[in-house]
C-alpha positions in Angstrom: 0.0 0.0 0.0 2.9 2.4 0.8 4.2 1.6 -2.6 0.9 2.5 -4.2 0.7 5.9 -2.3 4.3 6.7 -3.4 3.5 5.9 -7.0 0.4 8.1 -6.9 2.4 11.0 -5.4 5.1 10.6 -7.9 2.5 10.6 -10.7 0.8 13.8 -9.4 4.1 15.6 -9.1 4.9 14.6 -12.7 1.6 15.8 -14.0 2.1 19.1 -12.1 5.5 19.5 -13.7 4.1 18.8 -17.1 1.3 21.4 -16.7 3.8 24.0 -15.5 6.1 23.2 -18.4 3.2 23.5 -20.8 2.2 26.9 -19.4 5.7 28.1 -19.6 6.0 27.0 -23.2 2.7 28.6 -24.1 3.7 31.8 -22.4 7.1 31.8 -24.2 5.3 31.2 -27.5 2.9 34.0 -27.0 5.4 36.5 -25.8 6.9 37.5 -29.2 3.3 38.0 -30.6 2.5 40.3 -27.6 5.7 42.3 -28.2 4.9 42.6 -31.9 1.4 43.7 -31.2 2.7 46.3 -28.7 5.2 47.5 -31.2 2.6 47.8 -33.9 0.3 49.7 -31.6 3.1 52.1 -30.6 4.1 52.5 -34.2 0.5 53.4 -35.2 0.3 55.9 -32.4 3.5 57.5 -33.5 2.6 57.5 -37.2 -0.8 59.1 -36.6 0.5 62.5 -35.8 2.9 62.3 -38.8 0.1 61.4 -41.1 -2.0 64.2 -39.6 0.8 66.7 -40.1 1.2 65.7 -43.7 -2.5 66.0 -44.3 -2.5 69.4 -42.5 0.3 70.5 -44.7 -1.6 69.4 -47.8 -4.6 71.3 -46.6 -2.6 74.4 -46.0 -1.0 74.2 -49.4 -4.2 74.9 -51.6 -5.4 77.5 -49.1 -2.1 79.3 -49.4 -2.2 78.9 -53.2 -5.7 80.4 -53.4 -4.7 83.4 -51.4 -1.4 84.0 -53.3 -1.0 87.0 -55.5 -1.1 85.9 -59.1 1.0 88.7 -60.4 4.2 90.3 -59.1 5.1 93.5 -61.0 4.5 94.1 -64.7 2.9 91.3 -66.7 1.7 90.6 -70.3 3.1 90.1 -73.7 3.8 93.8 -74.5 6.0 94.1 -71.5 8.8 92.5 -73.5 9.0 95.6 -75.6 9.7 97.9 -72.7 13.3 99.1 -72.6 15.5 97.3 -70.1 17.3 100.4 -68.9 16.9 104.1 -68.8 13.9 106.4 -68.3 11.7 104.2 -70.4 12.4 101.1 -68.4 10.0 99.9 -65.6 12.5 101.2 -63.0 12.8 104.5 -64.8 9.0 105.0 -65.3 8.5 104.3 -61.6 10.4 107.5 -60.8 8.4 109.8 -63.0 4.8 111.1 -63.0 2.6 109.3 -65.4 2.5 111.6 -68.4 6.3 112.0 -68.3 6.8 108.3 -67.8 4.6 107.5 -70.8 6.6 109.9 -72.9 9.6 107.7 -72.3 7.9 104.5 -73.5 8.2 104.1 -77.3 4.9 102.1 -77.4 2.9 105.1 -76.1 4.1 107.8 -78.4 0.6 108.3 -80.1 -1.0 108.5 -76.7 1.5 111.1 -75.5 0.9 113.2 -78.6 -2.8 113.1 -77.9 -2.3 114.0 -74.2 -0.3 117.1 -75.3 -2.9 118.2 -77.8 -5.6 117.9 -75.1 -3.4 119.9 -72.7 -3.6 117.1 -70.1 0.1 116.7 -69.3 0.0 118.8 -66.1 -3.4 117.4 -65.1 -2.1 113.8 -65.2 1.3 114.5 -63.8 -0.2 116.3 -60.8 -2.9 113.8 -60.1 -2.5 111.6 -57.0 -2.9 107.8 -57.1 -4.7 107.2 -60.3 -4.9 104.3 -62.8 -4.4 104.9 -66.5 -5.6 102.4 -69.1 -3.1 103.5 -71.8 -3.8 102.6 -75.4 -0.7 101.6 -77.3 0.3 102.8 -80.7 -1.2 99.6 -82.1 -4.5 100.5 -80.4 -4.6 103.9 -82.1 -3.7 102.2 -85.4 -6.9 100.3 -85.3 -8.9 103.5 -85.7 -9.5 104.7 -89.3 -7.0 107.5 -90.0 -9.7 110.0 -90.9 -11.5 109.3 -87.5 -8.2 109.6 -85.6 -7.3 112.9 -87.3 -10.8 114.2 -86.6 -10.6 113.4 -82.9 -7.0 114.8 -82.6 -8.3 118.1 -84.1 -11.2 118.3 -81.6 -9.8 119.2 -78.2 -13.1 118.7 -76.3 -13.8 115.3 -77.9 -10.1 114.3 -77.4 -10.3 115.3 -73.7 -13.5 113.2 -73.2 -11.8 110.1 -74.7 -8.5 110.5 -72.8 -10.1 111.2 -69.4 -12.3 108.1 -69.9 -9.1 106.1 -69.7 -8.3 107.4 -66.2 -9.7 106.1 -62.9 -9.2 108.1 -59.7 -7.6 105.4 -57.7 -4.7 102.9 -58.0 -6.1 99.5 -59.1 -4.3 96.2 -58.3 -4.9 93.3 -60.7 -7.2 91.5 -58.3 -9.5 94.5 -58.5 -9.8 94.1 -62.2 -11.2 90.5 -61.9 -14.8 91.9 -61.9 -14.9 95.6 -61.5 -16.8 98.7 -62.4 -15.0 102.0 -62.0 -15.9 105.7 -62.5 -13.5 107.5 -64.7 -12.4 111.1 -64.7 -14.7 111.6 -67.6 -17.5 110.7 -65.1 -18.8 107.7 -66.9 -18.0 104.1 -66.0 -15.8 101.4 -67.5 -15.8 97.7 -66.5 -13.0 95.2 -66.2 -12.9 91.4 -66.0 -10.4 88.6 -66.1 -8.0 86.5 -64.0 -4.3 86.0 -63.4 -2.5 87.8 -66.2 -5.4 88.1 -68.7 -7.8 91.1 -68.3 -10.2 93.0 -70.5 -11.6 96.5 -70.3 -15.2 96.9 -71.4 -15.1 93.4 -72.7 -13.1 94.3 -75.8 -9.8 95.9 -74.9 -7.1 93.5 -73.7 -4.5 94.5 -71.1 -1.2 93.7 -72.9 1.2 95.0 -70.2 -0.3 95.4 -66.8 0.7 96.9 -63.4 3.3 99.3 -64.6 4.0 101.7 -61.7 4.8 105.4 -62.1 5.4 107.9 -59.4 1.7 108.8 -59.2 -0.2 106.1 -61.1 -0.6 102.5 -62.0 -0.7 101.9 -65.8 -2.3 99.1 -67.8 -1.4 99.2 -71.5 -4.4 98.2 -73.6 -4.7 97.2 -77.2 -7.9 99.1 -78.1 -8.9 102.7 -77.6 -11.8 103.0 -75.1 -14.8 105.1 -76.1 -17.0 106.8 -73.5 -20.5 105.4 -73.2 
């Protein structure tokens, strides 16, 4: 009987050791998976802010682009013909009042002659913070010669036309996107466009825009504007 009890005790201890060994093996087997799971969880937590930062940056990008100014200084195809140096350059024109500045730009010689005939040199040079939509020589060339000669000979008519090209405030390109402005002639002109392409009264294109002079912002246009 003692031998039987001893055998049963030995068997119980053996079974206990087997269970403990099995538990230890199972724990050892599960430990790597637990560590991997924790590492993945920690990685996700760390990655989330990075992903959020990237998304935030992407969100900020378009907003900044929308608010960005589309033009910086003179723009348009006719700007290429402006002298690079001297009084007729952009830098030179910025130092002179508008009528004087225009007289130094070869593309505006017809306009300058008209301004002199109308006696508007001092008026324009002494004005403060104005915008001039300045017809180029090519713009005047679109008019039949007989009509142009007739207008140049009529000071009152010429004055009405020229003052219709002048607005009593400096206009930035963004203001031209959809604008209506009273002119010195007292009637209104309209502007529309975007970026570097603008029209005045729906027909006259801005071919060199945002040219600064000492007292005015100038937009060279390819068609002479007629008062309404």
